[in-house]
N, C-alpha and C positions, 0 to 999 in steps of 0.2 A: 417695212420701216425699216430706213434707212442707217438711223444710229438708237437701236432698245436699248432696256437700261434695266440693266436686274440686280434686285434686292440681297446682298451676302450678309446674313446672321452666324456667327458664330458666339454658342449658346457653353457658358462655360457654370459653374457650383455654383457662383457668385459674381460673375462678370459676363455681358454680353456687347459685342465685340459687333457692330454694324458697319456699311458701307453699300454708297448706292457706287455700282461703276457701268462703264458704259465700255463690253467686251471688243465689241470691231474698235473700235479706237485706241483703250484699253488705259479712256481718264476716270482717273474718280473724280465722283462731283461731289460725294458730302461719306463723311467718317463720323462714327461715336465709341465711347464706349459708357458703357455703365457698369458701376461697380455698388459690393456692400449687398449685392442680395441677398436678402432676407436674412440679413443678419440684425446682431440686438442694435434697434438705434437709427436702424438703415427708415430709409425716408421710401424706399421699396422695397416693397416686401416677398414680392417672387417676379417671376419670369412675364408674365403678365401687365403687370404695371416698368416693368423695367424696358418690355416694346410702347406697349404706350409712350414712357417716356422719351425711347427709340425715333421715334412719330412725330411724337413734341417737339421737340429736336428739327430735324428735316425741317418741317414747316415750317418754326421760327427762320428753317434758312432757305426757307424761301421752295424750298421740294414738295411740293402735293404727291402722294402718290399715286394719284387715279389720272392725273396728266401729268405726270411724267417719262411719259412713254417705259413704264415695268412692267415688264414680261415674263418674267417670275422673279423666284425666292430662289435663291440658295442656301441652305445647309451646307456646312463643315460638320461631320458625324467623325468621331474618333476611327470605331474600331466597325469596320464591315464582317467580320466574324470568315467564314466561305460563301454564306449567300449573297453579300453584297461588291461586286466589284468592281463595278459601272455604275455613274452616273445614274440617276434613280426617280421618277418620280413618284410622291410622295405618296400613296394608299392610304386606307385603315387596314388594312393589310400588309401593309409593306412598316407602318407604328405598331402593330403587332409583333412584327418580327424583328426588331429591332430593340424592342420589350425583350424578347428571349436572348439574344445578345447579353443583355446589359453586364450581364455577370459578367461577361472575358475584358469590362471595361464600366467596373463599376465608378470609376471619378469620373466618367468624361460622357458615356452616354448614357444615363440616364437623362439632366443638365441638358443635354444635345434632341433630347426625345423632348422632354420638356417645351425648349424650344419650337422646333416645329410646329408642337402640338400649339400651342397658342397666333403662331405666326398662322397659323392653316384658320384657325378659326375669326384672324384679323383681317386677314385678306384669301377669304375663302375663294375667290373668282380665279385666282389665279396658279400657274403651276408649282408647285413646291420641291424640289429636286433635292438628293441626301445625294452628298461627293466625302466620298470614303476616304478618310487619312492613307489604310490600312490598302486601297483598291492596286495601284501603282507598283504594291506587292504579292500581289494575289498567285502568279504565276514562278516564282521564285524555284531554284532549281531543288529537286527535290532533298537534297546532298546540302542548300541553305536553311532549306526551310523544319528540315525535322530533329527532334528534341531523341536524343538514345535513354528512352526509356518505353515501360513498356507499351509493345506495339497496337494491343487492345483499347489498353487503356487511353491511350492521348487521339485514340478515333475515338471515341466514346464523349469525349470529355473535351476533344475539338482543340488539342494543343499541337499544339503548331509556333511558328514562326512568321506571324503576322510583318512584321516592320510598320511606324508611323512614319508621320513628317513627308506622306509619299506624293501627296500635290505638289510641294517645294520639292523637295529629288525630282521630278518628274518638271515641271518648272524647267527649275534652276539647270539641268544639264542641254534642255532642249534650249535660253537661252547662251549657253556655254557656247553650244556650236552653233548658235548663229551670230556668235560674237567674233569665233574664230572663223567665220565662214566656209566652215567646212560641214557636211553631211553628217545630218547624228547617227545614220547606220555605222560610219566609219571611224567613232570615237570610240575608245574604252577612258570612264570615267573616273574618278571619285570626288564626291557631293558629299562637305562636310557641311552639317545644321547646324551650326551654334546658339543655342541663347538659353533661355532658360530651362526649358528640355532640350539638347543635346544628341543627333545622331549619323552616321557614316552609313554610304550606299557607296558599294560598288555595282557600276550600268558600259555593260559590254553592249555597243552598238544600238543603247537606246533602251532594253531591257537591266532591268537590273538580277544579279548577279549575287549579291551580299547583302547586308543593310544589318549593321552594329541592334537597336531591338526586333522584341522577342514577341512570345506569347501579348505582354503587354509592356506600352513606352518602359519600362524600369530598367528595364536591362541597357547592357552595353558601354557608353560611354558618363562622364561623371558630369553630374548634372546642375543645377543651381538650386535645389532642395535633394534630386533625385541620387541613390548611390551610384546604380548605371551595377555593371558588372560583378556576383559578392559570390562568392562557395554556398552552394544553399545548404549546406549542412550549416549554415550558423541560424537558419532560422530556427533549426530542429535544438539546439546549442541553446538560442537565447531560450526558449518556451521553458526550457529541462531546467537550465543553472540563474537566468534570472527573470524566472515563471511569469515572462510575458505573453500574452493572450497569443493567437495571429492579426488577430484585427490591428494589436501594438505593435507587430512587430508591421506589416503590411503601410502602417501611419509613417510609422517613423523612417525606411527606407524610402517613399515615398515622399513624405513634410521636412524631415529633420535630418538629411543625409546628406549628402554628393560636399557640394563646397559651402551648402549655411553648415553642416555638421560639421564641418573640420575647421570651420574659421568664425562660423557666429553672421553670416552674412552671404547674400547670393546674388551680391548690382559687383559685378565686376570692376564698375570703374570706385565702389570705394573699396573694395576688393585690395586694385592697386594703389589706392589710399596707403591702407592699412600696413602693406608690401613697403611703402613710399621711407611709414613709419616704425619699421624694421618688426614689425609684430611676426614673430616668426610663425604663428596658425597660422596667418594666411596665405605665409610662405610656402608653407607643406599644403595648403591645399589646391595654391596655383600649381605647384610641381605637382601633383597626383593628377589633374586635371590636367595637365603638359602629356604627363607619358601616358595614362591611359589612351589620349588623344594619336597619340603617335606610336601606339601599339599596330590600330584599328589601320593607322596608315598602314601600314608597314607590312597590314597582315591582306590587306587588299590591294596594294600592290602584287601580292605573289596571286593574289587570287588571278588578278583579272592578266599577269604576265607582261601585260603591257601599255600602262596610263600614258596616254595623250594628254590627259585635264587633270590638274583638280580644283577644286570651285571653292570657297570660304562665305557662307551665307548667313541671315538672319543676325540678330542682334546684335553680337560676339565676333560673328563671323565677318561682319560688314563692317564692323565698328572696332574692334577691337589691332592695332599692330602688332601687339609683341605677342599675341595668343600664336594667328599668322605667324611671325618667325619663329617665333619657340617651336612650333609642331614642326615644320618645316625645316627648321638649321638642320645643318650636317648631313644634308643627302645629298651634297653634288654625283655622288658618286653612283649615286641611284636617280641621277638626272633630275634635280631638282634644286634649281637653284634660286631664291630669291633675290628680285634687286632691292635693296632697305631703302633705297629713296625712294625706288616706285610706291613701295609697301610704305612708310611713315608717312606716306601725301593724304591730309582730310581729304578726300573727293566722296564722291555717290556718285551712284551711277555704276555701269558692271567697265572696269580696267582691270589690265595685264598687269597682275605685280613678279613675275617669272622677270631677271635677264632673257636677253632676245638671245643667246643662246641655249637657254636651258631646252633640251629634246620635251622638259615637261613644260607644257602653261598652268602657271599656277592666275586662278585668276580669281577677283572679287565679282561675285553676281547676287546685286539686291535681289532678296527672292519676292515674290508677288501671290501669296495663295489667295487673297481675295479675286484675283484677276483673274488666275486658274480655274476657278470655283464658278464664276460668272460666264466663262466660255464653255467651261461640262451644262452649264443650265443648258446659254444658248444651243449645245448642239444636241442634247434631247428633247428641245422644245420648236425648235423652229424648221 
């Protein structure tokens, strides 16, 4: 079939994103989002109802899943542990193994598994492929992947730095090389995936050598609702001094920290409005976000030794010129020079925002995780 179609599904605890993608051409035929799954008062009680709603929407758009050339269903799974690091056709044994891994990502993997189970029942004649956020970072150098804790404990409980947003980092780094017209294996890159979840990666000759997220997606940069790096002693202190449970602390660090914890909002557009109105808490939240981001850029410049390109991607990275400017301002001595006019232009698509004389190319590269997942599906089903 010359133009196959893949249905890509991203199941969250209370939402389900879906998209019909043609991997060869890169075309998105249709997409949608079902929200408030299982929430009080919602008309969508579970993932079964969510997927039925998605199929009804696709049918209303003129897409019959039985006749539109559908060849596979791709599922984004956040955590593959050490077991899964390539696109994997799902069977009952894979489902069982994913359930074993659920404690590594209790907020992310269970809803993904639910989405896979429902989709397999509703589309039983198609191959279902799991694509893992951690896969790109499976072969991180040991020095980058290893935590300095008791070795036997770490081995028993599979504690290491797994990294996340791998599908995006891999896609964007390849797109950056294509934009520059240079072989991927020649380039040292820093990719900054900045959205409500945010991560950085150092990529040497196409392979990651470090990344900001760790055992879970909580480590690293300041995010919309997640704290990022924090002294681990804080957990014990809050247990003893504030009488908080581990669950309370984990919930706070994941859902009520980051920019939201500091400013009361996590939407950067609203944060900008608050800053312009003189809100000091919003300004501090922004400053903390930028400070952490600059620390990681500096660290990865050192890890790589020579950096050829820095790419911004995802919602904030692609759309917030101020974040891009402030993250890299004053780094001319390190070979990084932003062109203010290029940076401030409202454009879509891949573009260069550094000056022509900047030794380090600074790019904005739109990510497309759905297309990457669809292409991964095709690689194992045809």
